[in-house]
Steps between C-alpha positions, in 0.01 A plus 500: 500500500642842401518802732193659340295190574633496855389860549156435351461197726602707800255773408223241480598379847478855636153545350390167648584621851276803458221288356503271801443799730193685369336793680295392799129573491473514877754771580606803290875552448511805727390281792766238430781748560437526879524121522832511319618775734423277800740248356765765444470618860574144608795495258646820645459374856651165404801667337558721805479193721745323271742790535495463878554125474803565280639750750400817315316747724208408725135413451192417706523155658200377301659600168822323596346181634237476225722602207434178309126503570466858377689426179343166408144550628458874533659596169518198267171364632320829439639544149436141389149489642420837340613360165278196550199714597535702180521181296188353663289814443309447828479760775521251787851394393632842602453393860830313461730799436302704753547233768870457419575872499309578817638185660853624442416838652335331797820305560698824496259648754567207732169320445679174421210250529257721305758579233600135461141383457433777249790362295345153524164638386670672206662171401166321527332751269791471254454122500130539424571750221765272352262205507230705324745598227620141459140383452461726197766310309662190641876517442828410665579864572157564652526197728851605599373843606240331720767282661723805552219691674427195714865494610479864601181436696663210683803710592292797615268286712802340665645845562175618659505191722843598630748328270831686450584649162767235445231237547279640222774608259462187289131578444577858403779398262264252336235772467730747327694252286191315378311824432783629283550158342132481406505847347807414292337173399202698371714751310712230339211272414554527125864391534523129403506295818497122532287292734820425690559872556146546632538194720827637636331830590225311684758292687689816604178663625399193700849473650485862608166447673620183671820670615302789653390263775845526653806464278668814370768281343246328276345839433843610382531203266155578358591869453821401324303264274247776426781737403633238260152444356449874445840541337420212265139573407426868563458733203757738650795300370382593150370853555827614660618544140220748426506870592318760707244387757513139381872473565474681834238255626713207387803644681297532821380143469833335422682690775225397742531136402870515578428621853229236538756233414751639751240531775374148434853361510574674831179371657574152368839481673375679812748787472483880523134531600491880464660486155261226390191689614601825334620331182146369452291785641711791370696363207224283358166646611584870472660441163165356388325808640735729305443301182124473513418850630485659152210272409337441839465868598297593187270203556439576869494881503400559136794735462765448235851426629727555203836331476818700546862376495534664842330189640837327464648731767300364796519149354880509487518658845267236644711209382835667557419602857353158575823338382686740729270410788534124449879525465516701823298235677728220381809697598358593841534870418199669660581839349500354148175318566344821634615696196341238277173536691505876444562438130199266483275766654639768270428280198138460610463874557647587159279246328183632668597858416573411138177305461297777663656761272428292189142441614426865578632606161253275320128567454252275679353209313128459452337202664 
């Protein structure tokens, strides 16, 4: 396939994302923005708490102790469930991002039991919304999204019942990895894929769920296998030879898969827990956020987010600073690790500022 065909295929993939997220009938775009802002408040609090954990400045005790909860449930949970509510086109599904966002704020306010159960409620609504979407068209990716939401619900219920974050991490990793894997499966569905490849994806998903019951090492093996599957079968390995937005998305994806492989390998051998967690949650998951934002934002907020080469600045800073952070952790250099953490936060801030600027410059889109 020549480069022109690669670019046309990538452009079709971009359009497919937008088509899978139509405007919701139950909630106008202007009312979705406050839900998104709830998630961003949790993100800011989680980042500040992460700074304190890395030895940079100070933060409220709740932000420090609940850093992981705020990032995974307060931010990622709100954003993912908002996406799913838009796709379902039903007003009740917006209870999920509302519960997740307010749950994160409740945790920050010290209302730990109430906040934890709100997160569980949000996960339960996301599971219901995912099941409703899967019923519309039975597919491997739809079923995988249901399983992913079920993993998140299990982890959040356990958290509300008093389990430590380390005890629910496997469930959360399965939720995020399977959600992203399902979305990439959908976008690459017209890439030739054998029955063996589909069977391998199913086996990886089942292994991840089984491992969530208590083995982070098996979770690591499953994450490593998923990274290999994505490298082999995702459209990004072809569209990286395109240009513009298509190439940028592919760069985000392939860089993220590299971090997923590293994080999975570290979990599998039981080494460098902090590096493993951040390789997956920062290097992999945030790279996916960076890559999909130019097509997700227009679908959710009905505002165009035009591509600009400046998006490569926060992307490069994200991965470069994460490498710095991981290297500092391996070397036992706290100052280097802290500097990497600051770089991660700066990358997020620059990306949000760039995306906001590009969105404001564009006219709104009719529903």
